[in-house]
C-alpha positions in Angstrom: -16.8 3.1 -6.5 -19.9 3.5 -4.3 -19.8 -0.1 -3.0 -16.2 0.5 -2.0 -17.0 3.6 -0.1 -19.9 1.9 1.6 -17.5 -1.0 2.5 -15.4 1.6 4.4 -12.7 2.7 2.0 -11.0 5.8 3.3 -9.3 6.6 0.0 -9.7 5.5 -3.6 -7.0 4.4 -6.0 -7.6 5.4 -9.7 -5.3 3.7 -12.1 -5.0 4.8 -15.8 -2.7 1.9 -16.6 0.1 2.1 -19.1 -1.7 3.8 -22.0 -4.2 6.0 -20.1 -3.8 9.7 -20.6 -4.1 12.6 -18.3 -7.5 13.5 -19.6 -8.9 10.0 -18.9 -7.4 10.0 -15.4 -8.7 13.6 -14.8 -12.2 12.6 -16.0 -12.2 9.6 -13.7 -11.1 11.7 -10.8 -13.8 14.3 -11.5 -16.6 11.6 -11.6 -15.4 9.9 -8.4 -15.1 13.2 -6.6 -18.8 13.9 -7.2 -19.5 10.6 -5.3 -16.9 11.1 -2.6 -16.3 14.7 -1.6 -13.2 15.0 0.6 -12.1 11.4 0.0 -8.4 11.3 -1.0 -7.9 10.1 -4.5 -4.6 8.2 -5.3 -3.9 8.9 -9.0 -1.9 6.0 -10.5 -0.4 5.8 -14.0 2.9 4.5 -15.4 3.8 7.7 -17.2 5.2 10.5 -15.0 4.1 13.3 -17.3 0.6 12.0 -17.4 0.6 11.7 -13.6 1.9 15.3 -13.2 -0.8 16.6 -15.5 -3.6 14.8 -13.7 -2.4 15.7 -10.2 -2.2 19.4 -11.0 -5.8 19.5 -12.4 -7.7 16.9 -10.4 -10.1 18.1 -7.6 -8.3 17.9 -4.3 -7.4 16.1 -2.1 -5.2 13.9 -4.3 -2.0 11.9 -3.9 0.4 11.0 -6.7 0.9 7.3 -6.9 3.8 7.1 -7.3 7.0 9.1 -7.5 9.8 6.7 -8.6 12.8 7.8 -6.6 15.9 8.2 -8.7 14.0 8.3 -12.0 14.7 11.2 -14.3 11.2 12.4 -13.8 11.4 12.7 -10.0 12.2 16.4 -9.8 9.6 17.7 -12.2 6.9 15.4 -10.7 7.7 16.6 -7.1 7.5 20.2 -8.3 4.1 19.6 -9.9 2.8 17.9 -6.7 4.1 20.7 -4.5 2.5 23.4 -6.7 -1.0 22.2 -5.8 -0.4 20.9 -2.2 -1.0 17.3 -3.2 0.5 14.3 -1.5 2.8 11.6 -2.9 3.7 7.9 -2.6 7.5 7.6 -2.8 8.6 4.4 -4.4 12.1 2.9 -4.3 11.4 0.3 -7.0 14.0 1.7 -9.4 16.7 0.8 -6.8 15.5 -2.8 -6.4 15.8 -4.3 -9.9 18.5 -6.9 -9.2 19.3 -8.7 -6.0 16.9 -7.7 -3.3 18.2 -4.8 -1.3 18.2 -5.3 2.5 15.4 -3.5 4.4 17.8 -1.0 5.9 19.2 0.0 2.5 15.7 0.4 1.1 14.7 2.6 4.0 17.7 4.8 3.3 16.5 5.2 -0.3 13.1 6.2 1.0 14.4 8.5 3.7 16.6 10.3 1.1 13.6 10.7 -1.2 11.5 11.9 1.7 14.0 14.7 2.3 14.0 15.7 -1.4 10.2 15.8 -1.4 10.1 18.1 1.6 12.8 20.3 0.0 10.8 20.5 -3.1 7.9 21.9 -1.0 5.6 18.9 -0.9 3.3 19.6 2.0 0.6 17.0 1.4 0.8 13.6 3.1 3.9 11.5 2.1 3.7 7.7 1.9 6.6 5.4 1.8 6.0 2.4 -0.4 7.4 -0.7 1.3 7.2 -2.7 -2.0 4.8 -5.6 -1.3 5.8 -8.7 -3.2 3.9 -12.0 -3.5 5.4 -14.7 -1.3 4.7 -17.4 -3.9 7.0 -15.5 -6.3 9.5 -13.8 -4.1 9.3 -14.8 -0.4 12.5 -12.8 0.5 11.1 -9.5 -0.7 7.7 -10.4 0.9 9.5 -10.7 4.3 11.5 -7.5 3.6 8.3 -5.5 3.1 7.3 -6.1 6.7 10.8 -5.2 7.8 10.6 -1.9 5.9 7.3 -1.1 7.5 8.7 -1.7 10.9 11.9 0.3 10.2 9.8 3.2 8.7 8.7 4.1 12.2 12.1 6.0 12.4 11.0 8.6 9.9 8.0 11.0 9.9 6.1 9.5 7.0 3.3 7.0 6.4 4.4 3.4 5.7 2.2 2.0 2.9 1.7 -1.6 1.8 -0.3 -2.8 -1.2 -1.9 -5.9 0.4 -3.7 -6.6 -2.9 -0.4 -7.5 -4.6 0.5 -10.5 -2.4 -1.8 -13.1 -3.9 -0.2 -13.2 -7.3 1.3 -16.5 -8.3 -0.5 -18.5 -5.7 -3.6 -20.8 -6.2 -6.8 -18.7 -6.2 -8.0 -20.5 -3.0 -4.9 -19.3 -1.1 -5.0 -15.7 -2.1 -7.4 -14.3 0.5 -5.5 -16.1 3.2 -2.1 -14.7 2.0 -3.7 -11.2 2.1 -4.9 -11.9 5.7 -1.5 -13.1 7.0 0.2 -10.1 5.3 -2.3 -7.7 6.6 -1.9 -8.8 10.2 1.9 -8.7 10.1 1.8 -5.2 8.4 -0.6 -3.7 10.9 1.5 -5.2 13.7 4.7 -3.7 12.2 3.1 -0.2 12.1 1.7 0.2 8.6 -0.6 3.2 8.6 -1.9 2.9 5.0 -3.0 -0.3 3.3 -4.2 -0.7 -0.3 -6.9 -3.3 0.2 -9.6 -5.1 -1.8 -12.2 -3.5 0.5 -15.0 -5.7 -0.9 -13.2 -8.7 0.7 -15.2 -8.6 3.9 -13.2 -11.0 6.0 -10.1 -8.9 5.4 -11.8 -5.7 6.4 -13.2 -7.4 9.5 -9.6 -8.4 10.4 -8.4 -4.8 10.0 -11.2 -3.7 12.3 -10.1 -6.3 14.9 -6.4 -5.4 14.6 -7.2 -1.7 15.0 -9.3 -2.3 18.1 -12.5 -1.3 16.4 -14.3 -4.6 17.2 -13.9 -7.3 19.8 -12.7 -10.9 19.0 -15.6 -13.0 17.8 -14.2 -16.0 16.0 -11.7 -18.7 16.8 -9.1 -17.1 14.4 -9.3 -13.7 16.0 -6.9 -14.5 18.9 -4.4 -15.9 16.4 -4.6 -12.7 14.3 -4.0 -10.6 17.3 -1.0 -12.7 18.3 0.3 -12.6 14.8 0.2 -8.8 14.8 1.6 -8.3 18.3 4.2 -11.2 18.5 5.2 -11.7 14.9 5.1 -15.1 13.0 2.8 -17.4 14.9 1.5 -20.6 13.4 -2.2 -20.8 12.9 -4.2 -23.1 15.2 -4.6 -26.8 14.0 -8.3 -26.1 13.6 -7.7 -23.3 11.1 -9.1 -23.8 7.5 -6.8 -25.9 5.3 -6.2 -23.0 2.8 -4.9 -20.8 5.6 -2.5 -23.5 6.7 -1.3 -23.9 3.1 -1.0 -20.1 2.7 1.0 -20.0 5.9 3.4 -22.5 4.5 3.8 -20.4 1.3 4.8 -17.4 3.5 6.8 -18.8 6.4 7.7 -22.4 6.0 
């Protein structure tokens, strides 16, 4: 975890996976907290009861990742989160199992869940999961994630996109470039929280550029800024070949 903190991570995601128990997740959170006092810890596990147990006992600040909206566990998990002042990622994935819902319909699911979370007394930060999909597998849902981020400006919550997901299904050489394209579009659309592979230095440098924390210094930087501000903009002809191929995967 220390290299990630040194690379600039502003929060850390701890995933217990499918079989990890609350004790394992709690132990991991306690160890990481010793290294990162005050850094938000996103606790992630597939089992809602395990997540509730870990959130209520882990050293703050913590965020439950995620509350699956519409799941039978939603109410109890929101109550557990509210009881300790934790935050939550609200996920609409249970509503998106067949044909892809339009961005507007997905935002309605998220807005409804946001209201329920507030009614339950959740006072920690609330994140809306825009459901990042890999363009090589589901280009329609990949496009939709950016639309959801943009539409989420209408509600008082933090749009979140898991940039690390978007490389799946593509050749390894294209994956960093797929993340770069998605990152620029997401930041331009208004994403305020990104789950990133922070040890991927070019990606972090791009985020710093897009957030105005550094000046342009490479020939790709003007293109990244245009991509964020103007939307889909083809990379320059001089761009690396893998970037041009990744662009085709996303937007051809």
